[in-house]
C-alpha positions as CSV (number, residue, x, y, z in Angstrom):
1,X,10.4,26.1,-24.3
2,X,11.5,27.0,-20.8
3,X,15.1,26.1,-19.9
4,X,14.1,24.9,-16.4
5,X,11.6,22.5,-17.9
6,X,14.2,21.1,-20.4
7,X,16.6,20.6,-17.5
8,X,13.9,18.8,-15.5
9,X,12.9,16.6,-18.5
10,X,16.6,15.7,-19.0
11,X,17.1,14.8,-15.4
12,X,13.8,12.8,-15.4
13,X,14.9,10.8,-18.5
14,X,18.3,10.0,-16.9
15,X,16.6,9.0,-13.7
16,X,14.0,6.8,-15.5
17,X,16.7,5.1,-17.5
18,X,18.7,4.4,-14.3
19,X,15.9,3.2,-12.1
20,X,13.2,2.1,-14.6
21,X,13.6,-1.7,-14.3
22,X,13.6,-1.5,-10.5
23,X,10.5,0.7,-10.5
24,X,8.7,-1.8,-12.7
25,X,9.5,-4.5,-10.2
26,X,8.3,-2.3,-7.4
27,X,5.0,-1.7,-9.2
28,X,4.5,-5.4,-9.7
29,X,5.2,-6.0,-6.0
30,X,2.4,-3.6,-5.1
31,X,0.0,-4.8,-7.7
32,X,-0.6,-8.3,-9.0
33,X,-2.9,-7.3,-11.8
34,X,-0.7,-6.5,-14.8
35,X,-2.9,-3.6,-16.0
36,X,-3.1,-2.1,-12.6
37,X,0.7,-2.5,-12.2
38,X,1.2,-0.6,-15.4
39,X,-1.1,2.1,-14.2
40,X,0.8,2.2,-10.9
41,X,4.1,2.4,-12.7
42,X,2.7,5.4,-14.7
43,X,1.6,7.1,-11.5
44,X,5.0,6.5,-10.0
45,X,6.8,8.1,-13.0
46,X,4.3,11.0,-12.9
47,X,4.9,11.6,-9.2
48,X,8.7,11.5,-9.8
49,X,8.5,13.9,-12.6
50,X,6.3,16.3,-10.7
51,X,8.4,16.3,-7.6
52,X,11.8,16.4,-9.3
53,X,12.2,20.1,-8.7
54,X,11.8,19.4,-5.0
55,X,14.8,17.1,-4.9
56,X,17.4,19.1,-3.0
57,X,20.2,16.4,-2.7
58,X,19.9,16.0,1.1
59,X,19.4,12.3,0.4
60,X,20.9,10.0,-2.3
61,X,18.9,10.1,-5.5
62,X,18.2,6.4,-5.2
63,X,16.7,6.9,-1.7
64,X,14.6,9.7,-2.9
65,X,13.3,7.9,-6.0
66,X,12.3,4.8,-3.9
67,X,10.7,7.0,-1.2
68,X,8.5,8.7,-3.8
69,X,7.8,5.3,-5.5
70,X,6.9,3.7,-2.1
71,X,4.6,6.5,-1.1
72,X,2.8,6.3,-4.5
73,X,2.6,2.5,-4.2
74,X,1.2,2.7,-0.6
75,X,-1.4,5.2,-1.7
76,X,-2.4,3.0,-4.6
77,X,-2.7,-0.1,-2.4
78,X,-4.8,1.8,0.1
79,X,-7.1,3.2,-2.6
80,X,-7.5,-0.3,-4.2
81,X,-8.3,-1.8,-0.8
82,X,-10.9,0.8,-0.2
83,X,-12.5,0.4,-3.6
84,X,-12.7,-3.4,-3.7
85,X,-16.1,-4.6,-2.5
86,X,-16.0,-7.1,0.3
87,X,-18.0,-10.3,0.1
88,X,-19.0,-10.1,3.7
89,X,-18.6,-7.6,6.5
90,X,-15.4,-7.9,8.6
91,X,-17.3,-8.8,11.7
92,X,-18.6,-11.9,10.0
93,X,-15.1,-13.2,9.8
94,X,-14.7,-13.2,13.6
95,X,-14.5,-16.7,15.1
96,X,-17.6,-18.1,16.7
97,X,-18.0,-17.7,20.4
98,X,-17.6,-20.9,22.4
99,X,-20.6,-22.5,24.2
100,X,-21.4,-21.0,27.6
101,X,-20.3,-24.2,29.3
102,X,-16.7,-23.6,28.1
103,X,-16.9,-19.9,29.1
104,X,-18.0,-21.0,32.6
105,X,-15.0,-23.5,32.9
106,X,-12.3,-20.9,32.3
107,X,-10.1,-20.5,35.3
108,X,-10.6,-17.4,37.4
109,X,-8.0,-14.7,37.0
110,X,-7.8,-15.3,33.3
111,X,-9.0,-12.7,30.9
112,X,-12.8,-13.4,30.2
113,X,-14.1,-13.7,26.7
114,X,-15.8,-10.3,26.8
115,X,-16.4,-10.2,23.1
116,X,-18.7,-13.1,23.3
117,X,-22.0,-12.1,24.7
118,X,-24.3,-14.6,23.2
119,X,-23.9,-18.1,21.7
120,X,-25.5,-19.0,18.4
121,X,-25.3,-22.5,17.1
122,X,-25.3,-21.3,13.5
C-alpha cells in the first residue's frame, strides 16, 4: 500500500473519531429523515476523506471540517429540494388579489398592487 494513503487514512480516522458525534448532529440538522441523514453523514465523511490531502493548515482543523461538512449538507439540501415533487406550483401559493373596489380606494402616492391584474372570486 502507498505510504501517502496510509497517512491520509490515519489522519481521517483521527479526525472522524474527534468530530464524528458533531458531524452526526450536523447531518441530522440538515435532514429529518433518519435514512437520508445517514446517507448525508456518509457523504460528509467521503467528502472529508477525499479532500483531506487539500487541507494545508491555513485554518484550524475544526473550521475546515465543518466547512466541508456544511458545503456537503447545503448541496444535499438543495438536491433534495429540487427532487421533491411539489403538490402545487409556487404561483398558486400567492395570496389572492383584493377586489377592484379595494384597489381603487388605495391612497395615491402609495405603491399600487401591480401584481394583481384581474380579480377572480374563486
